[in-house]
The first five atom37 places (N, CA, C, CB, O) and aatype in JSON, in Angstrom:
{
  "aatype": [20, 20, 20, 20, 20, 20, 20, 20, 20, 20, 20, 20, 20, 20, 20, 20, 20, 20, 20, 20, 20, 20, 20, 20, 20, 20, 20, 20, 20, 20, 20, 20, 20, 20, 20, 20, 20, 20, 20, 20, 20, 20, 20, 20, 20, 20, 20, 20, 20, 20, 20, 20, 20, 20, 20, 20, 20, 20, 20, 20, 20, 20, 20, 20, 20, 20, 20, 20, 20, 20, 20, 20, 20, 20, 20, 20, 20, 20, 20, 20, 20, 20, 20, 20, 20, 20, 20, 20, 20, 20, 20, 20, 20, 20, 20, 20, 20, 20, 20, 20, 20, 20, 20, 20, 20, 20, 20, 20, 20, 20, 20, 20, 20, 20, 20, 20, 20, 20, 20, 20, 20, 20, 20, 20, 20, 20, 20, 20, 20, 20, 20, 20, 20, 20, 20, 20, 20, 20, 20, 20, 20],
  "atom_mask": [
    [1, 1, 1, 1, 1],
    [1, 1, 1, 1, 1],
    [1, 1, 1, 1, 1],
    [1, 1, 1, 1, 1],
    [1, 1, 1, 1, 1],
    [1, 1, 1, 1, 1],
    [1, 1, 1, 1, 1],
    [1, 1, 1, 1, 1],
    [1, 1, 1, 1, 1],
    [1, 1, 1, 1, 1],
    [1, 1, 1, 1, 1],
    [1, 1, 1, 1, 1],
    [1, 1, 1, 1, 1],
    [1, 1, 1, 1, 1],
    [1, 1, 1, 1, 1],
    [1, 1, 1, 1, 1],
    [1, 1, 1, 1, 1],
    [1, 1, 1, 1, 1],
    [1, 1, 1, 1, 1],
    [1, 1, 1, 1, 1],
    [1, 1, 1, 1, 1],
    [1, 1, 1, 1, 1],
    [1, 1, 1, 1, 1],
    [1, 1, 1, 1, 1],
    [1, 1, 1, 1, 1],
    [1, 1, 1, 1, 1],
    [1, 1, 1, 1, 1],
    [1, 1, 1, 1, 1],
    [1, 1, 1, 1, 1],
    [1, 1, 1, 1, 1],
    [1, 1, 1, 1, 1],
    [1, 1, 1, 1, 1],
    [1, 1, 1, 1, 1],
    [1, 1, 1, 1, 1],
    [1, 1, 1, 1, 1],
    [1, 1, 1, 1, 1],
    [1, 1, 1, 1, 1],
    [1, 1, 1, 1, 1],
    [1, 1, 1, 1, 1],
    [1, 1, 1, 1, 1],
    [1, 1, 1, 1, 1],
    [1, 1, 1, 1, 1],
    [1, 1, 1, 1, 1],
    [1, 1, 1, 1, 1],
    [1, 1, 1, 1, 1],
    [1, 1, 1, 1, 1],
    [1, 1, 1, 1, 1],
    [1, 1, 1, 1, 1],
    [1, 1, 1, 1, 1],
    [1, 1, 1, 1, 1],
    [1, 1, 1, 1, 1],
    [1, 1, 1, 1, 1],
    [1, 1, 1, 1, 1],
    [1, 1, 1, 1, 1],
    [1, 1, 1, 1, 1],
    [1, 1, 1, 1, 1],
    [1, 1, 1, 1, 1],
    [1, 1, 1, 1, 1],
    [1, 1, 1, 1, 1],
    [1, 1, 1, 1, 1],
    [1, 1, 1, 1, 1],
    [1, 1, 1, 1, 1],
    [1, 1, 1, 1, 1],
    [1, 1, 1, 1, 1],
    [1, 1, 1, 1, 1],
    [1, 1, 1, 1, 1],
    [1, 1, 1, 1, 1],
    [1, 1, 1, 1, 1],
    [1, 1, 1, 1, 1],
    [1, 1, 1, 1, 1],
    [1, 1, 1, 1, 1],
    [1, 1, 1, 1, 1],
    [1, 1, 1, 1, 1],
    [1, 1, 1, 1, 1],
    [1, 1, 1, 1, 1],
    [1, 1, 1, 1, 1],
    [1, 1, 1, 1, 1],
    [1, 1, 1, 1, 1],
    [1, 1, 1, 1, 1],
    [1, 1, 1, 1, 1],
    [1, 1, 1, 1, 1],
    [1, 1, 1, 1, 1],
    [1, 1, 1, 1, 1],
    [1, 1, 1, 1, 1],
    [1, 1, 1, 1, 1],
    [1, 1, 1, 1, 1],
    [1, 1, 1, 1, 1],
    [1, 1, 1, 1, 1],
    [1, 1, 1, 1, 1],
    [1, 1, 1, 1, 1],
    [1, 1, 1, 1, 1],
    [1, 1, 1, 1, 1],
    [1, 1, 1, 1, 1],
    [1, 1, 1, 1, 1],
    [1, 1, 1, 1, 1],
    [1, 1, 1, 1, 1],
    [1, 1, 1, 1, 1],
    [1, 1, 1, 1, 1],
    [1, 1, 1, 1, 1],
    [1, 1, 1, 1, 1],
    [1, 1, 1, 1, 1],
    [1, 1, 1, 1, 1],
    [1, 1, 1, 1, 1],
    [1, 1, 1, 1, 1],
    [1, 1, 1, 1, 1],
    [1, 1, 1, 1, 1],
    [1, 1, 1, 1, 1],
    [1, 1, 1, 1, 1],
    [1, 1, 1, 1, 1],
    [1, 1, 1, 1, 1],
    [1, 1, 1, 1, 1],
    [1, 1, 1, 1, 1],
    [1, 1, 1, 1, 1],
    [1, 1, 1, 1, 1],
    [1, 1, 1, 1, 1],
    [1, 1, 1, 1, 1],
    [1, 1, 1, 1, 1],
    [1, 1, 1, 1, 1],
    [1, 1, 1, 1, 1],
    [1, 1, 1, 1, 1],
    [1, 1, 1, 1, 1],
    [1, 1, 1, 1, 1],
    [1, 1, 1, 1, 1],
    [1, 1, 1, 1, 1],
    [1, 1, 1, 1, 1],
    [1, 1, 1, 1, 1],
    [1, 1, 1, 1, 1],
    [1, 1, 1, 1, 1],
    [1, 1, 1, 1, 1],
    [1, 1, 1, 1, 1],
    [1, 1, 1, 1, 1],
    [1, 1, 1, 1, 1],
    [1, 1, 1, 1, 1],
    [1, 1, 1, 1, 1],
    [1, 1, 1, 1, 1],
    [1, 1, 1, 1, 1],
    [1, 1, 1, 1, 1],
    [1, 1, 1, 1, 1],
    [1, 1, 1, 1, 1],
    [1, 1, 1, 1, 1],
    [1, 1, 1, 1, 1]
  ],
  "atom_positions": [
    [[12.37, 34.99, -45.52], [13.7, 34.7, -45.06], [13.84, 35.05, -43.56], [14.74, 35.47, -45.89], [14.38, 34.26, -42.78]],
    [[13.34, 36.23, -43.18], [13.41, 36.64, -41.77], [12.64, 35.67, -40.88], [12.85, 38.06, -41.6], [13.08, 35.32, -39.79]],
    [[11.49, 35.24, -41.38], [10.67, 34.31, -40.6], [11.41, 33.0, -40.4], [9.32, 34.07, -41.3], [11.34, 32.42, -39.31]],
    [[12.11, 32.51, -41.41], [12.88, 31.27, -41.31], [14.0, 31.41, -40.29], [13.45, 30.86, -42.68], [14.22, 30.51, -39.47]],
    [[14.71, 32.51, -40.33], [15.81, 32.75, -39.38], [15.25, 32.83, -37.96], [16.58, 34.05, -39.73], [15.83, 32.27, -37.03]],
    [[14.14, 33.52, -37.8], [13.5, 33.64, -36.48], [13.1, 32.26, -35.96], [12.27, 34.56, -36.56], [13.33, 31.96, -34.79]],
    [[12.51, 31.42, -36.8], [12.09, 30.08, -36.39], [13.3, 29.23, -36.0], [11.3, 29.4, -37.52], [13.22, 28.47, -35.04]],
    [[14.39, 29.34, -36.73], [15.6, 28.58, -36.4], [16.14, 29.03, -35.05], [16.69, 28.76, -37.5], [16.53, 28.2, -34.23]],
    [[16.16, 30.32, -34.8], [16.63, 30.83, -33.51], [15.75, 30.36, -32.36], [16.67, 32.36, -33.52], [16.26, 29.96, -31.31]],
    [[14.44, 30.38, -32.55], [13.51, 29.89, -31.52], [13.77, 28.41, -31.26], [12.04, 30.12, -31.95], [13.79, 27.98, -30.11]],
    [[13.96, 27.63, -32.31], [14.23, 26.2, -32.17], [15.53, 25.97, -31.4], [14.31, 25.54, -33.56], [15.58, 25.1, -30.53]],
    [[16.55, 26.72, -31.69], [17.83, 26.58, -30.98], [17.65, 26.91, -29.5], [18.9, 27.5, -31.6], [18.17, 26.2, -28.64]],
    [[16.93, 27.96, -29.21], [16.71, 28.35, -27.81], [15.95, 27.25, -27.07], [15.93, 29.68, -27.73], [16.36, 26.87, -25.97]],
    [[14.87, 26.74, -27.63], [14.07, 25.74, -26.94], [14.78, 24.4, -26.8], [12.77, 25.53, -27.66], [14.56, 23.7, -25.82]],
    [[15.63, 24.04, -27.74], [16.34, 22.77, -27.62], [17.51, 22.87, -26.65], [16.84, 22.31, -28.97], [17.98, 21.85, -26.16]],
    [[17.98, 24.07, -26.37], [19.11, 24.21, -25.44], [18.66, 24.38, -23.99], [19.96, 25.39, -25.84], [19.47, 24.2, -23.09]],
    [[17.41, 24.71, -23.75], [16.93, 24.93, -22.38], [17.05, 23.68, -21.51], [15.48, 25.38, -22.4], [17.61, 23.8, -20.41]],
    [[16.58, 22.49, -21.9], [16.7, 21.33, -21.02], [18.13, 20.98, -20.69], [16.03, 20.15, -21.64], [18.42, 20.63, -19.54]],
    [[19.04, 21.06, -21.64], [20.43, 20.7, -21.35], [21.08, 21.72, -20.44], [21.22, 20.57, -22.65], [21.89, 21.35, -19.59]],
    [[20.76, 22.99, -20.6], [21.32, 24.0, -19.71], [20.8, 23.81, -18.29], [20.98, 25.4, -20.22], [21.55, 23.97, -17.33]],
    [[19.53, 23.46, -18.17], [18.94, 23.24, -16.86], [19.6, 22.06, -16.16], [17.44, 23.01, -16.99], [19.97, 22.18, -14.99]],
    [[19.76, 20.94, -16.83], [20.39, 19.76, -16.24], [21.84, 20.03, -15.9], [20.28, 18.57, -17.18], [22.34, 19.58, -14.87]],
    [[22.53, 20.74, -16.76], [23.94, 21.01, -16.52], [24.14, 21.87, -15.28], [24.56, 21.69, -17.73], [25.18, 21.75, -14.62]],
    [[23.19, 22.72, -14.95], [23.36, 23.6, -13.8], [23.36, 22.85, -12.49], [22.27, 24.64, -13.79], [23.87, 23.36, -11.49]],
    [[22.79, 21.64, -12.45], [22.75, 20.87, -11.22], [24.07, 20.16, -10.93], [21.63, 19.85, -11.29], [24.37, 19.9, -9.77]],
    [[24.83, 19.85, -11.91], [26.1, 19.16, -11.72], [25.92, 17.66, -11.67], [26.77, 19.65, -10.46], [24.96, 17.16, -11.08]],
    [[26.85, 16.95, -12.28], [26.79, 15.49, -12.3], [27.05, 14.9, -10.92], [27.8, 14.94, -13.3], [26.57, 13.81, -10.6]],
    [[27.81, 15.62, -10.1], [28.11, 15.19, -8.74], [27.82, 16.34, -7.79], [29.59, 14.73, -8.61], [28.02, 17.51, -8.14]],
    [[27.37, 16.03, -6.61], [27.1, 17.05, -5.6], [28.42, 17.65, -5.15], [26.31, 16.47, -4.39], [29.3, 16.92, -4.69]],
    [[28.57, 18.94, -5.28], [29.8, 19.67, -4.94], [31.03, 19.06, -5.61], [29.99, 19.68, -3.43], [32.12, 19.09, -5.04]],
    [[30.85, 18.52, -6.82], [31.93, 17.91, -7.6], [32.6, 16.73, -6.89], [32.96, 18.94, -7.94], [33.75, 16.4, -7.2]],
    [[31.91, 16.11, -5.95], [32.44, 14.96, -5.21], [31.9, 13.69, -5.85], [32.06, 15.03, -3.68], [30.69, 13.47, -5.85]],
    [[32.78, 12.84, -6.38], [32.38, 11.62, -7.09], [31.67, 10.61, -6.19], [33.59, 10.97, -7.73], [31.1, 9.64, -6.69]],
    [[31.69, 10.8, -4.9], [30.97, 9.93, -3.97], [29.48, 10.24, -3.95], [31.55, 10.05, -2.57], [28.7, 9.53, -3.3]],
    [[29.07, 11.31, -4.65], [27.68, 11.73, -4.66], [27.2, 11.97, -6.09], [27.49, 13.0, -3.82], [27.02, 13.12, -6.49]],
    [[26.99, 10.89, -6.88], [26.49, 11.08, -8.25], [25.02, 11.48, -8.26], [26.69, 9.8, -9.07], [24.23, 11.06, -7.42]],
    [[24.66, 12.31, -9.24], [23.27, 12.76, -9.39], [22.41, 11.59, -9.87], [23.17, 13.95, -10.39], [22.79, 10.85, -10.78]],
    [[21.26, 11.44, -9.25], [20.3, 10.42, -9.63], [19.24, 11.01, -10.54], [19.64, 9.79, -8.38], [18.91, 10.45, -11.59]],
    [[18.72, 12.16, -10.13], [17.56, 12.72, -10.84], [17.4, 14.18, -10.42], [16.26, 11.91, -10.54], [17.87, 14.59, -9.36]],
    [[16.73, 14.95, -11.26], [16.38, 16.32, -10.89], [15.03, 16.65, -11.49], [17.45, 17.34, -11.38], [14.66, 16.18, -12.56]],
    [[14.3, 17.46, -10.74], [12.97, 17.87, -11.21], [12.54, 19.11, -10.45], [11.93, 16.72, -11.04], [12.45, 19.1, -9.23]],
    [[12.26, 20.17, -11.18], [11.68, 21.41, -10.65], [12.41, 21.92, -9.4], [10.22, 21.18, -10.32], [11.78, 22.2, -8.38]],
    [[13.72, 22.05, -9.48], [14.49, 22.62, -8.38], [14.81, 21.65, -7.26], [13.75, 23.75, -7.82], [15.36, 22.06, -6.23]],
    [[14.49, 20.39, -7.43], [14.84, 19.37, -6.45], [15.83, 18.42, -7.13], [13.57, 18.6, -5.91], [15.6, 17.97, -8.25]],
    [[16.92, 18.12, -6.43], [17.95, 17.25, -6.98], [18.19, 16.12, -6.0], [19.26, 18.03, -7.27], [18.25, 16.33, -4.79]],
    [[18.32, 14.89, -6.54], [18.6, 13.73, -5.71], [19.98, 13.2, -6.08], [17.51, 12.63, -5.88], [20.3, 13.02, -7.25]],
    [[20.79, 12.95, -5.06], [22.12, 12.37, -5.24], [22.23, 11.1, -4.42], [23.23, 13.39, -4.83], [21.58, 10.96, -3.38]],
    [[23.04, 10.17, -4.88], [23.33, 8.95, -4.15], [24.55, 9.17, -3.27], [23.56, 7.76, -5.13], [25.54, 9.75, -3.72]],
    [[24.49, 8.72, -2.05], [25.67, 8.68, -1.18], [26.3, 7.3, -1.37], [25.3, 8.95, 0.35], [25.86, 6.33, -0.75]],
    [[27.33, 7.2, -2.22], [27.93, 5.92, -2.56], [28.48, 5.18, -1.34], [29.04, 6.12, -3.57], [28.47, 3.95, -1.3]],
    [[28.95, 5.92, -0.36], [29.53, 5.28, 0.83], [28.47, 4.61, 1.7], [30.29, 6.31, 1.65], [28.81, 3.82, 2.58]],
    [[27.2, 4.91, 1.46], [26.13, 4.36, 2.29], [25.61, 3.01, 1.8], [25.0, 5.34, 2.35], [24.8, 2.39, 2.48]],
    [[26.04, 2.55, 0.64], [25.5, 1.32, 0.06], [25.89, 0.12, 0.91], [26.0, 1.13, -1.4], [27.06, -0.08, 1.25]],
    [[24.87, -0.69, 1.24], [25.08, -1.89, 2.04], [24.4, -3.06, 1.33], [24.52, -1.72, 3.51], [23.21, -2.98, 1.01]],
    [[25.15, -4.13, 1.08], [24.55, -5.36, 0.54], [23.89, -6.09, 1.69], [25.61, -6.26, -0.18], [24.56, -6.46, 2.65]],
    [[22.6, -6.3, 1.6], [21.84, -6.92, 2.68], [21.71, -8.43, 2.49], [20.46, -6.3, 2.78], [21.76, -9.19, 3.46]],
    [[21.55, -8.86, 1.25], [21.41, -10.28, 0.96], [21.82, -10.52, -0.48], [19.95, -10.78, 1.22], [21.49, -9.74, -1.37]],
    [[22.54, -11.62, -0.7], [22.97, -11.95, -2.05], [22.77, -13.44, -2.27], [24.46, -11.54, -2.3], [23.37, -14.27, -1.58]],
    [[21.9, -13.77, -3.23], [21.67, -15.15, -3.61], [21.88, -15.26, -5.11], [20.23, -15.63, -3.19], [22.19, -14.27, -5.78]],
    [[21.71, -16.46, -5.65], [21.82, -16.62, -7.1], [20.69, -15.91, -7.84], [21.82, -18.11, -7.47], [20.85, -15.52, -8.99]],
    [[19.56, -15.74, -7.17], [18.39, -15.13, -7.82], [18.32, -13.61, -7.67], [17.15, -15.73, -7.26], [17.73, -12.94, -8.52]],
    [[18.91, -13.05, -6.6], [18.74, -11.62, -6.38], [19.81, -11.06, -5.46], [17.38, -11.34, -5.81], [20.47, -11.78, -4.71]],
    [[19.94, -9.76, -5.55], [20.79, -9.0, -4.63], [19.9, -7.93, -4.01], [22.06, -8.35, -5.37], [19.23, -7.18, -4.72]],
    [[19.9, -7.87, -2.69], [19.14, -6.86, -1.97], [20.15, -5.92, -1.32], [18.18, -7.5, -0.91], [21.08, -6.36, -0.65]],
    [[19.95, -4.62, -1.53], [20.86, -3.65, -0.95], [20.11, -2.39, -0.55], [21.99, -3.3, -1.94], [18.98, -2.16, -0.98]],
    [[20.75, -1.59, 0.28], [20.17, -0.31, 0.67], [21.16, 0.79, 0.34], [19.8, -0.28, 2.19], [22.36, 0.54, 0.19]],
    [[20.64, 2.0, 0.23], [21.49, 3.16, -0.07], [20.81, 4.41, 0.44], [21.79, 3.27, -1.6], [19.58, 4.45, 0.57]],
    [[21.6, 5.41, 0.72], [21.05, 6.69, 1.16], [20.96, 7.64, -0.03], [21.91, 7.31, 2.28], [21.89, 7.75, -0.83]],
    [[19.83, 8.31, -0.11], [19.57, 9.3, -1.15], [19.53, 10.67, -0.48], [18.23, 9.0, -1.92], [18.83, 10.88, 0.5]],
    [[20.3, 11.59, -1.03], [20.32, 12.96, -0.53], [19.42, 13.8, -1.42], [21.78, 13.54, -0.5], [19.59, 13.83, -2.64]],
    [[18.47, 14.47, -0.81], [17.53, 15.32, -1.53], [17.86, 16.77, -1.22], [16.05, 14.99, -1.16], [17.96, 17.15, -0.06]],
    [[18.02, 17.58, -2.26], [18.35, 18.98, -2.09], [17.26, 19.83, -2.74], [19.75, 19.31, -2.69], [16.99, 19.7, -3.93]],
    [[16.65, 20.68, -1.93], [15.63, 21.61, -2.41], [16.32, 22.93, -2.71], [14.46, 21.79, -1.36], [16.54, 23.74, -1.8]],
    [[16.66, 23.16, -3.97], [17.48, 24.3, -4.37], [16.76, 25.63, -4.25], [17.94, 24.11, -5.78], [17.42, 26.67, -4.13]],
    [[15.45, 25.64, -4.28], [14.73, 26.91, -4.27], [14.64, 27.54, -2.89], [13.35, 26.72, -4.81], [14.2, 28.68, -2.75]],
    [[15.06, 26.81, -1.87], [15.09, 27.37, -0.51], [16.44, 28.06, -0.33], [14.88, 26.25, 0.57], [17.43, 27.66, -0.94]],
    [[16.48, 29.07, 0.5], [17.73, 29.79, 0.73], [18.0, 29.82, 2.24], [17.67, 31.23, 0.14], [17.31, 30.55, 2.95]],
    [[18.96, 29.07, 2.73], [19.83, 28.15, 2.0], [19.07, 26.9, 1.6], [21.06, 27.78, 2.84], [18.01, 26.61, 2.14]],
    [[19.63, 26.13, 0.64], [18.95, 24.91, 0.2], [18.73, 23.95, 1.38], [19.76, 24.21, -0.9], [19.57, 23.83, 2.27]],
    [[17.6, 23.28, 1.36], [17.3, 22.28, 2.39], [17.85, 20.94, 1.91], [15.75, 22.19, 2.68], [17.66, 20.57, 0.75]],
    [[18.52, 20.23, 2.79], [19.12, 18.95, 2.46], [18.55, 17.88, 3.38], [20.66, 19.01, 2.56], [18.62, 18.02, 4.61]],
    [[17.98, 16.82, 2.81], [17.47, 15.68, 3.56], [18.16, 14.41, 3.1], [15.93, 15.55, 3.4], [18.6, 14.33, 1.95]],
    [[18.26, 13.43, 3.97], [18.8, 12.13, 3.61], [17.78, 11.06, 3.98], [20.16, 11.86, 4.33], [17.23, 11.06, 5.08]],
    [[17.52, 10.15, 3.04], [16.59, 9.04, 3.26], [17.22, 7.75, 2.75], [15.24, 9.3, 2.55], [18.01, 7.76, 1.81]],
    [[16.87, 6.66, 3.39], [17.34, 5.35, 2.97], [16.29, 4.71, 2.08], [17.66, 4.45, 4.19], [15.09, 4.8, 2.35]],
    [[16.73, 4.05, 1.01], [15.85, 3.25, 0.17], [16.41, 1.83, 0.11], [15.72, 3.86, -1.27], [17.62, 1.62, 0.26]],
    [[15.53, 0.87, -0.12], [15.91, -0.53, -0.22], [15.62, -0.98, -1.64], [15.15, -1.42, 0.82], [14.58, -0.65, -2.21]],
    [[16.55, -1.75, -2.21], [16.45, -2.17, -3.6], [16.74, -3.65, -3.73], [17.41, -1.36, -4.48], [17.48, -4.23, -2.94]],
    [[16.14, -4.25, -4.75], [16.34, -5.67, -4.98], [16.37, -5.93, -6.48], [15.24, -6.52, -4.29], [15.49, -5.47, -7.21]],
    [[17.38, -6.67, -6.94], [17.44, -7.05, -8.34], [16.68, -8.35, -8.54], [18.91, -7.2, -8.82], [16.36, -9.04, -7.57]],
    [[16.41, -8.68, -9.79], [15.73, -9.92, -10.12], [16.5, -10.54, -11.28], [14.21, -9.69, -10.49], [16.31, -10.15, -12.43]],
    [[17.38, -11.53, -10.99], [18.21, -12.09, -12.05], [17.4, -12.9, -13.06], [19.29, -12.97, -11.44], [17.86, -13.11, -14.18]],
    [[16.21, -13.34, -12.69], [15.36, -14.08, -13.63], [14.8, -13.15, -14.7], [14.21, -14.78, -12.89], [14.54, -13.58, -15.82]],
    [[14.63, -11.88, -14.37], [14.11, -10.89, -15.31], [14.92, -9.61, -15.14], [12.57, -10.63, -15.08], [14.65, -8.82, -14.23]],
    [[15.91, -9.4, -16.0], [16.83, -8.26, -15.87], [16.15, -6.91, -16.1], [17.97, -8.4, -16.83], [16.74, -5.87, -15.81]],
    [[14.93, -6.92, -16.6], [14.21, -5.67, -16.84], [13.44, -5.22, -15.6], [13.26, -5.83, -18.02], [12.79, -4.18, -15.62]],
    [[13.5, -6.01, -14.53], [12.72, -5.71, -13.34], [13.62, -5.58, -12.12], [11.66, -6.79, -13.11], [14.55, -6.37, -11.92]],
    [[13.33, -4.57, -11.31], [13.94, -4.41, -10.0], [12.82, -4.06, -9.04], [15.09, -3.31, -10.0], [11.68, -3.85, -9.46]],
    [[13.14, -4.01, -7.77], [12.13, -3.66, -6.76], [12.71, -2.61, -5.85], [11.69, -4.92, -5.95], [13.91, -2.55, -5.61]],
    [[11.82, -1.76, -5.33], [12.24, -0.65, -4.48], [11.22, -0.47, -3.35], [12.39, 0.67, -5.3], [10.03, -0.75, -3.51]],
    [[11.7, -0.01, -2.23], [10.8, 0.45, -1.17], [11.48, 1.59, -0.43], [10.42, -0.72, -0.19], [12.7, 1.63, -0.28]],
    [[10.65, 2.52, 0.02], [11.15, 3.74, 0.65], [11.09, 3.7, 2.17], [10.38, 4.92, 0.15], [11.52, 4.64, 2.83]],
    [[10.57, 2.62, 2.7], [10.55, 2.37, 4.14], [10.78, 0.88, 4.3], [9.2, 2.85, 4.81], [10.29, 0.08, 3.5]],
    [[11.5, 0.49, 5.32], [11.83, -0.91, 5.49], [10.59, -1.8, 5.61], [12.7, -1.08, 6.72], [10.62, -2.96, 5.21]],
    [[9.5, -1.26, 6.14], [8.28, -2.05, 6.32], [7.32, -1.98, 5.14], [7.57, -1.58, 7.55], [6.29, -2.66, 5.15]],
    [[7.62, -1.18, 4.12], [6.77, -1.08, 2.94], [6.85, -2.37, 2.12], [7.18, 0.13, 2.06], [7.83, -3.11, 2.21]],
    [[5.81, -2.65, 1.34], [5.92, -3.77, 0.39], [6.84, -3.37, -0.76], [4.51, -4.19, -0.15], [7.0, -2.18, -1.04]],
    [[7.43, -4.34, -1.42], [8.28, -4.07, -2.57], [7.44, -3.55, -3.73], [9.06, -5.34, -2.98], [6.37, -4.08, -4.02]],
    [[7.94, -2.52, -4.41], [7.29, -1.96, -5.59], [8.12, -2.32, -6.81], [7.11, -0.41, -5.47], [9.34, -2.13, -6.82]],
    [[7.47, -2.83, -7.83], [8.13, -3.23, -9.06], [8.55, -2.01, -9.87], [7.21, -4.14, -9.9], [7.79, -1.05, -10.01]],
    [[9.79, -2.05, -10.42], [10.31, -0.99, -11.28], [10.74, -1.63, -12.6], [11.51, -0.21, -10.6], [11.58, -2.53, -12.6]],
    [[10.17, -1.18, -13.69], [10.56, -1.69, -15.01], [11.74, -0.85, -15.51], [9.36, -1.63, -16.02], [11.59, 0.33, -15.8]],
    [[12.9, -1.48, -15.6], [14.14, -0.74, -15.86], [14.27, -0.24, -17.3], [15.3, -1.6, -15.54], [14.99, 0.73, -17.54]],
    [[13.6, -0.87, -18.25], [13.68, -0.38, -19.62], [12.65, 0.72, -19.89], [13.47, -1.52, -20.61], [12.66, 1.33, -20.96]],
    [[11.77, 0.98, -18.93], [10.74, 2.01, -19.08], [11.35, 3.39, -18.79], [9.53, 1.73, -18.14], [11.72, 3.68, -17.65]],
    [[11.46, 4.22, -19.82], [12.05, 5.55, -19.65], [11.0, 6.66, -19.66], [13.07, 5.8, -20.75], [11.32, 7.82, -19.92]],
    [[9.76, 6.29, -19.36], [8.72, 7.31, -19.22], [9.05, 8.17, -18.0], [7.3, 6.66, -19.08], [9.65, 7.69, -17.04]],
    [[8.66, 9.41, -18.04], [8.99, 10.38, -16.98], [8.59, 9.87, -15.6], [8.32, 11.71, -17.26], [9.35, 10.01, -14.64]],
    [[7.39, 9.3, -15.48], [6.91, 8.86, -14.17], [7.77, 7.75, -13.56], [5.49, 8.38, -14.3], [7.72, 7.53, -12.35]],
    [[8.57, 7.07, -14.37], [9.37, 5.93, -13.9], [10.85, 6.27, -13.7], [9.25, 4.78, -14.88], [11.57, 5.49, -13.09]],
    [[11.29, 7.41, -14.19], [12.73, 7.72, -14.2], [13.35, 7.81, -12.81], [12.96, 9.01, -14.92], [14.46, 7.32, -12.6]],
    [[12.66, 8.4, -11.87], [13.22, 8.58, -10.53], [13.59, 7.23, -9.91], [12.22, 9.32, -9.62], [14.74, 7.04, -9.49]],
    [[12.65, 6.31, -9.84], [12.91, 5.02, -9.23], [13.87, 4.19, -10.07], [11.6, 4.26, -9.03], [14.71, 3.48, -9.52]],
    [[13.76, 4.27, -11.37], [14.67, 3.57, -12.27], [16.11, 4.05, -12.03], [14.26, 3.81, -13.76], [17.03, 3.23, -11.91]],
    [[16.29, 5.35, -11.97], [17.63, 5.9, -11.77], [18.2, 5.58, -10.4], [17.61, 7.4, -11.98], [19.4, 5.36, -10.27]],
    [[17.36, 5.54, -9.37], [17.83, 5.16, -8.04], [18.48, 3.78, -8.11], [16.67, 5.17, -7.0], [19.57, 3.58, -7.58]],
    [[17.81, 2.84, -8.77], [18.36, 1.49, -8.88], [19.62, 1.48, -9.74], [17.31, 0.54, -9.47], [20.65, 0.94, -9.32]],
    [[19.57, 2.06, -10.94], [20.69, 1.97, -11.88], [21.94, 2.67, -11.36], [20.29, 2.56, -13.21], [23.04, 2.14, -11.5]],
    [[21.79, 3.84, -10.77], [22.96, 4.56, -10.24], [23.52, 3.8, -9.03], [22.57, 6.02, -9.84], [24.74, 3.7, -8.89]],
    [[22.66, 3.28, -8.18], [23.11, 2.49, -7.03], [23.82, 1.23, -7.46], [21.94, 2.15, -6.14], [24.85, 0.87, -6.89]],
    [[23.26, 0.53, -8.45], [23.88, -0.69, -8.94], [25.29, -0.42, -9.47], [23.01, -1.32, -10.05], [26.23, -1.15, -9.15]],
    [[25.41, 0.62, -10.27], [26.72, 0.96, -10.84], [27.72, 1.32, -9.74], [26.58, 2.12, -11.83], [28.88, 0.92, -9.81]],
    [[27.28, 2.06, -8.74], [28.17, 2.42, -7.64], [28.58, 1.19, -6.84], [27.49, 3.45, -6.72], [29.73, 1.09, -6.39]],
    [[27.67, 0.26, -6.65], [27.94, -0.94, -5.86], [28.84, -1.92, -6.61], [26.63, -1.61, -5.49], [29.7, -2.55, -6.0]],
    [[28.65, -2.06, -7.92], [29.35, -3.08, -8.7], [30.47, -2.54, -9.59], [28.37, -3.8, -9.54], [31.23, -3.32, -10.15]],
    [[30.56, -1.23, -9.72], [31.61, -0.67, -10.56], [31.34, -0.78, -12.05], [32.89, -1.33, -10.25], [32.22, -0.51, -12.87]],
    [[30.13, -1.18, -12.4], [29.76, -1.26, -13.82], [28.26, -1.04, -13.99], [30.18, -2.62, -14.42], [27.49, -1.24, -13.05]],
    [[27.87, -0.65, -15.18], [26.46, -0.4, -15.45], [25.67, -1.69, -15.39], [26.29, 0.26, -16.82], [26.2, -2.77, -15.65]],
    [[24.39, -1.57, -15.05], [23.48, -2.69, -15.03], [23.16, -3.07, -16.47], [22.19, -2.35, -14.23], [22.89, -2.2, -17.3]],
    [[23.19, -4.36, -16.78], [22.91, -4.83, -18.14], [21.44, -5.16, -18.27], [23.77, -6.07, -18.48], [20.9, -6.01, -17.57]],
    [[20.78, -4.45, -19.19], [19.36, -4.71, -19.46], [19.21, -5.74, -20.55], [18.63, -3.42, -19.84], [18.09, -6.1, -20.92]]
  ]
}
């Protein structure tokens, strides 16, 4: 009986750790809705600056836009804050695909939006959070 209670307590502790960790970062930077959280990993948090979104080109096949991403390194005291611009492009022919580049001269990198593997979440979230901020609604997969 003691062993069962101990195992249940351990399970509760381990299942609550990820949610407590994510909650500590906040859904918005400094509770400002203009800065929704995109992603967090190991003490680094990325937020979108909604006011920075610029539609660069809009055709029937795609929308190309840019946005600024704020990166906060929480483990530094005081935290280090950087801002970078990313470029994004939708593909209306295939709603599961978007494109991203981190420098204006970089080639476009394909992002599979239905792929929720850890390695893909950062770029996926950059597109999805930016799309929602730009259009006022979630991207339809």
